[in-house]
C-alpha positions as CSV (number, residue, x, y, z in Angstrom):
1,X,-30.9,9.4,-8.0
2,X,-27.4,8.1,-8.1
3,X,-24.7,10.9,-8.1
4,X,-22.0,10.8,-10.8
5,X,-19.6,11.0,-7.9
6,X,-20.7,7.6,-6.6
7,X,-19.3,5.8,-9.6
8,X,-15.5,5.4,-9.8
9,X,-14.0,6.2,-13.2
10,X,-11.8,3.4,-14.7
11,X,-8.9,4.1,-16.9
12,X,-5.5,2.7,-17.9
13,X,-2.1,4.4,-18.0
14,X,1.1,3.0,-19.5
15,X,4.2,3.0,-17.3
16,X,7.7,2.3,-18.6
17,X,8.9,2.2,-22.2
18,X,9.7,-0.5,-24.7
19,X,9.9,-4.0,-23.2
20,X,9.3,-2.4,-19.8
21,X,6.0,-0.9,-20.7
22,X,2.9,-2.2,-18.8
23,X,-0.7,-1.0,-18.6
24,X,-1.8,-0.1,-15.1
25,X,-5.5,-0.1,-14.3
26,X,-6.8,2.7,-12.1
27,X,-10.2,3.4,-10.5
28,X,-10.7,7.0,-9.6
29,X,-13.6,8.3,-7.5
30,X,-14.0,12.1,-7.9
31,X,-14.6,14.2,-4.8
32,X,-18.1,15.4,-4.3
33,X,-18.8,18.9,-5.6
34,X,-19.5,20.1,-2.1
35,X,-16.2,18.8,-0.7
36,X,-13.5,21.4,0.2
37,X,-10.9,21.7,-2.5
38,X,-8.1,21.0,0.0
39,X,-9.6,17.8,1.3
40,X,-7.2,14.9,0.9
41,X,-7.8,12.0,-1.5
42,X,-7.5,8.4,-0.3
43,X,-5.1,6.2,-2.2
44,X,-5.1,2.4,-1.8
45,X,-1.7,0.6,-1.9
46,X,-2.4,-3.1,-1.9
47,X,-0.3,-6.0,-0.7
48,X,1.6,-8.8,-2.4
49,X,-0.7,-10.6,-4.9
50,X,-3.8,-8.7,-3.7
51,X,-5.8,-6.3,-5.9
52,X,-8.0,-3.3,-5.8
53,X,-11.2,-5.4,-5.5
54,X,-10.3,-6.8,-2.1
55,X,-12.4,-6.1,1.0
56,X,-10.3,-3.4,2.6
57,X,-9.9,-1.5,-0.8
58,X,-13.6,-1.6,-1.4
59,X,-14.3,-0.4,2.2
60,X,-11.9,2.5,1.8
61,X,-13.7,3.4,-1.4
62,X,-17.0,3.2,0.3
63,X,-15.8,5.5,3.0
64,X,-14.7,8.0,0.4
65,X,-18.1,7.9,-1.2
66,X,-19.8,8.4,2.1
67,X,-17.7,11.4,3.0
68,X,-17.4,12.9,-0.5
69,X,-13.7,12.4,-0.7
70,X,-11.7,11.5,-3.8
71,X,-10.3,8.0,-3.9
72,X,-7.8,6.2,-6.1
73,X,-7.4,2.4,-6.4
74,X,-5.1,0.7,-8.8
75,X,-3.4,-2.7,-9.5
76,X,0.3,-3.1,-9.6
77,X,1.6,-4.8,-12.8
78,X,1.0,-8.5,-12.7
79,X,-1.9,-8.0,-10.3
80,X,-5.7,-7.8,-10.9
81,X,-6.7,-5.8,-14.0
82,X,-3.3,-4.5,-14.8
83,X,-0.9,-5.8,-17.5
84,X,2.6,-7.1,-17.1
85,X,4.0,-10.3,-15.7
86,X,3.8,-10.9,-11.9
87,X,7.2,-12.6,-11.9
88,X,8.8,-9.4,-13.3
89,X,7.5,-7.5,-10.3
90,X,9.9,-5.9,-7.8
91,X,9.5,-3.2,-5.2
92,X,11.2,-0.7,-7.5
93,X,8.9,-1.6,-10.3
94,X,5.7,-1.4,-8.2
95,X,6.9,1.9,-6.6
96,X,7.4,3.4,-10.1
97,X,3.8,2.5,-10.9
98,X,2.5,4.0,-7.7
99,X,4.4,7.2,-8.4
100,X,3.0,7.3,-11.9
101,X,-0.5,6.8,-10.6
102,X,-0.1,9.7,-8.1
103,X,1.4,11.9,-10.8
104,X,-1.4,11.1,-13.2
105,X,-4.0,11.9,-10.6
106,X,-2.5,15.4,-10.0
107,X,-4.3,15.8,-6.6
108,X,-2.8,18.2,-4.1
109,X,-3.1,16.2,-0.9
110,X,-3.2,12.4,-0.2
111,X,-3.8,9.9,2.6
112,X,-2.0,6.7,1.7
113,X,-3.7,3.5,2.9
114,X,-1.2,0.7,2.6
115,X,-1.8,-2.9,3.4
116,X,1.1,-5.4,4.1
117,X,3.6,-4.8,1.2
118,X,1.6,-1.7,0.4
119,X,2.9,-0.3,3.7
120,X,6.4,-0.6,2.3
121,X,5.4,1.0,-0.9
122,X,3.8,3.9,1.0
123,X,7.0,4.6,3.0
124,X,9.1,4.5,-0.2
125,X,6.6,6.7,-2.0
126,X,6.9,9.3,0.8
127,X,10.7,9.1,0.5
128,X,10.6,9.6,-3.3
129,X,8.2,12.5,-3.2
130,X,10.4,14.2,-0.6
131,X,13.5,13.6,-2.7
132,X,11.8,15.0,-5.8
133,X,10.4,18.0,-3.9
134,X,7.4,18.0,-6.2
135,X,4.0,16.3,-6.2
136,X,1.2,16.1,-3.7
137,X,1.4,16.8,0.0
138,X,1.0,13.7,2.2
139,X,-1.8,14.4,4.8
140,X,-1.2,11.1,6.5
141,X,-0.8,7.3,6.2
142,X,-2.8,4.4,7.5
143,X,-0.6,1.2,7.4
144,X,-2.4,-2.1,7.9
145,X,-0.1,-5.0,8.9
146,X,2.8,-3.1,7.2
147,X,5.6,-5.3,5.8
148,X,8.5,-2.9,5.1
149,X,11.7,-4.7,4.1
150,X,9.8,-8.1,4.2
151,X,12.1,-9.7,1.7
152,X,15.1,-8.9,3.9
153,X,13.6,-9.1,7.3
154,X,11.0,-11.9,7.0
155,X,11.9,-14.0,3.9
156,X,15.7,-14.2,3.6
157,X,16.5,-15.2,7.2
158,X,14.0,-18.1,7.0
159,X,14.8,-19.6,3.7
160,X,15.2,-23.4,3.7
161,X,18.1,-25.0,1.9
162,X,15.8,-26.2,-0.8
163,X,14.4,-22.7,-1.3
164,X,18.0,-21.3,-1.5
165,X,18.8,-23.9,-4.1
166,X,15.7,-23.1,-6.1
167,X,16.5,-19.4,-6.1
168,X,20.0,-20.1,-7.3
169,X,19.1,-22.6,-10.0
170,X,15.6,-21.5,-11.1
171,X,15.6,-17.8,-10.1
172,X,12.6,-18.3,-7.8
173,X,11.0,-20.5,-5.2
174,X,7.3,-21.3,-4.4
175,X,5.5,-21.7,-1.1
176,X,1.8,-22.6,-0.4
177,X,-0.5,-19.6,0.1
178,X,-3.2,-19.5,2.8
179,X,-5.1,-17.0,0.7
180,X,-5.1,-18.6,-2.8
181,X,-5.0,-22.1,-4.4
182,X,-2.0,-20.8,-6.4
183,X,1.4,-20.8,-4.6
184,X,3.2,-17.7,-3.7
185,X,6.2,-17.1,-6.0
186,X,9.3,-15.2,-4.8
187,X,11.9,-14.4,-7.3
188,X,15.6,-13.7,-7.0
189,X,15.0,-10.3,-8.6
190,X,12.4,-9.4,-6.0
191,X,14.7,-10.3,-3.1
192,X,17.8,-8.6,-4.6
193,X,15.7,-5.4,-5.4
194,X,14.3,-5.5,-1.9
195,X,17.7,-4.9,-0.4
196,X,18.0,-1.7,-2.5
197,X,14.7,-0.5,-1.2
198,X,15.2,-1.0,2.6
199,X,13.7,1.6,4.8
200,X,14.4,0.1,8.3
201,X,18.0,1.4,8.2
202,X,17.6,4.9,9.7
203,X,15.0,7.5,10.6
204,X,12.1,7.5,8.2
205,X,10.7,11.0,7.8
206,X,7.3,10.7,6.3
207,X,6.4,14.3,7.2
208,X,2.8,13.3,8.1
209,X,0.8,11.5,10.8
210,X,1.0,7.7,10.6
211,X,-1.5,5.2,12.1
212,X,-0.4,1.6,12.1
213,X,-3.0,-1.2,12.6
214,X,-1.4,-4.6,13.5
215,X,-2.8,-8.0,14.5
216,X,-1.1,-9.8,17.2
217,X,-2.2,-13.2,15.8
218,X,-0.7,-12.3,12.4
219,X,1.1,-15.4,11.0
220,X,2.8,-13.6,8.2
221,X,4.0,-10.3,9.7
222,X,4.6,-10.6,13.4
223,X,3.6,-7.7,15.6
224,X,7.2,-7.3,16.6
225,X,7.8,-6.1,13.0
226,X,5.3,-3.2,13.6
227,X,7.1,-2.4,16.9
228,X,10.4,-2.3,15.0
229,X,8.9,0.1,12.4
230,X,7.9,2.4,15.2
231,X,11.5,2.8,16.2
232,X,12.3,4.3,12.8
233,X,9.5,6.8,12.9
234,X,10.5,9.0,15.9
235,X,10.0,12.3,14.1
236,X,6.3,11.8,13.2
237,X,3.0,11.7,14.9
238,X,2.6,7.9,15.0
239,X,-0.1,5.8,16.6
240,X,0.1,2.0,16.8
241,X,-3.1,0.0,17.4
242,X,-2.4,-3.7,18.3
243,X,-5.4,-6.0,17.8
244,X,-4.9,-9.0,20.1
245,X,-6.8,-11.5,18.1
246,X,-6.3,-9.8,14.7
247,X,-4.8,-11.8,11.8
248,X,-2.9,-10.6,8.7
249,X,-5.9,-9.6,6.7
250,X,-7.6,-7.5,9.4
251,X,-10.8,-7.7,7.3
252,X,-13.4,-8.5,9.9
253,X,-16.1,-5.9,10.5
254,X,-14.4,-4.7,13.7
255,X,-11.1,-4.4,11.8
256,X,-12.7,-2.4,9.0
257,X,-14.2,-0.1,11.6
258,X,-10.8,0.5,13.0
259,X,-9.4,1.2,9.5
260,X,-12.1,3.7,8.7
261,X,-11.7,5.4,12.1
262,X,-8.0,5.7,11.5
263,X,-8.5,7.2,8.1
264,X,-11.1,9.7,9.3
265,X,-8.9,10.8,12.3
266,X,-6.2,11.8,9.8
267,X,-8.7,13.6,7.5
268,X,-10.3,15.3,10.4
269,X,-7.0,16.4,11.9
270,X,-6.2,18.1,8.7
271,X,-9.3,20.2,9.0
272,X,-9.6,20.4,5.2
273,X,-12.7,18.5,4.6
274,X,-16.2,19.5,5.5
275,X,-17.4,16.2,6.8
């Protein structure tokens, strides 16, 4: 017989007011009845233009189901099943949505699993929770090919003259995507807002263990970027796993196994879940 805990619960919350209001789709998997109350929930933070139905998000959810842990997946505005316009998206806007989802869940302890841009959102989420002094405790983070400050560090220095002109005249530029037939769109608002959300400017105090998984054959986020991030995490228990032949997605079976092992190492270290 299928347990009720094996089926995630879908719901929508509204974030923002007036013209800024957008409906955010959430899938919540309740913890099993036998799971310790203090066991952390797993929270998926996706990448730029990815959604909660991607391979790694589904595998994280499957791990939660296997271990009886709660899990939360959601789509940023302009992504997947959520409302809102993608071109209106900024780091601040998507961070606001992540905070709203976490607040709505009301769970005491979380492990943030952030992929690519989701790694940036995870780090900013930790900063905002610490600044507020309220909300869940972060039991740990697993960051997969994290791309903190990617607009400043990886996009702006490499803009062509044509792209700079397009930003100035049209407010955006496009580039071909290796992962979709539709081009990637980067707006002036995203780039300007990215400067206001930089984290690679000083010590980042997450207050929790961090495990970074990074492919050395990643064409989008070079592994040097992960090494740079390590320099700003001196106060935390940080592990960096470099995958020599790993690409940006890190979605091969062996990569998924590494992700799951990293998540479980953090959950087990907390000693909260009876796994």
